[in-house]
C-alpha positions as CSV (number, residue, x, y, z in Angstrom):
1,M,112.9,105.5,103.6
2,E,111.2,103.5,106.4
3,C,108.7,101.0,106.3
4,K,105.2,102.1,108.4
5,E,104.4,98.4,109.0
6,C,107.7,97.1,110.6
7,G,109.7,100.3,111.0
8,E,112.8,99.1,108.8
9,E,114.9,101.1,106.9
10,V,114.3,100.3,103.5
11,D,115.6,101.3,99.9
12,E,112.0,100.8,98.3
13,V,108.4,101.4,99.6
14,F,105.1,100.5,97.9
15,P,101.9,102.2,98.6
16,V,99.5,99.6,100.0
17,K,95.8,100.0,101.4
18,V,96.0,98.3,104.7
19,S,92.6,98.1,106.6
20,G,91.1,101.1,104.7
21,R,94.2,103.1,105.2
22,R,97.0,103.9,102.6
23,K,100.6,102.8,104.3
24,K,103.8,102.6,102.6
25,I,105.5,99.3,103.5
26,C,108.4,97.4,102.3
27,E,108.0,94.4,100.0
28,D,108.5,91.8,103.0
29,C,105.3,93.2,105.0
30,V,103.6,93.3,101.5
31,D,104.3,89.4,101.1
32,R,103.5,88.8,104.5
33,L,100.0,90.6,104.5
34,R,99.2,88.9,101.2
35,E,99.8,85.7,102.6
36,E,97.7,86.6,105.6
37,G,94.7,87.7,103.6
38,E,95.0,84.4,101.6
39,I,94.9,82.5,104.7
40,A,91.8,84.5,106.2
41,E,90.3,84.0,102.7
42,A,90.6,80.1,102.7
43,A,89.6,80.1,106.4
44,E,86.2,82.0,105.4
45,S,85.8,79.6,102.7
46,A,86.2,76.5,104.7
47,I,83.7,77.6,107.2
48,Q,81.2,78.5,104.9
49,D,81.8,75.3,103.2
50,M,81.2,73.5,106.3
51,M,77.8,75.7,107.2
52,E,76.8,75.2,103.1
53,Y,76.7,78.8,102.8
54,K,76.0,79.3,98.9
55,G,75.8,83.2,98.8
56,R,78.8,85.6,99.0
57,R,79.0,88.7,100.9
């Protein structure tokens, strides 16, 4: 099978929702996307703290 994110040939792919679309991607890409999401969430939280924003989207 082929990963739709990196194009590598892998043994197993996982269905994941990326930007509102379902993709079948490899475990390495799943980990990378999860880390990117956590970093983006932490950055947004830091900005909201600096601006003293009390609500959530």
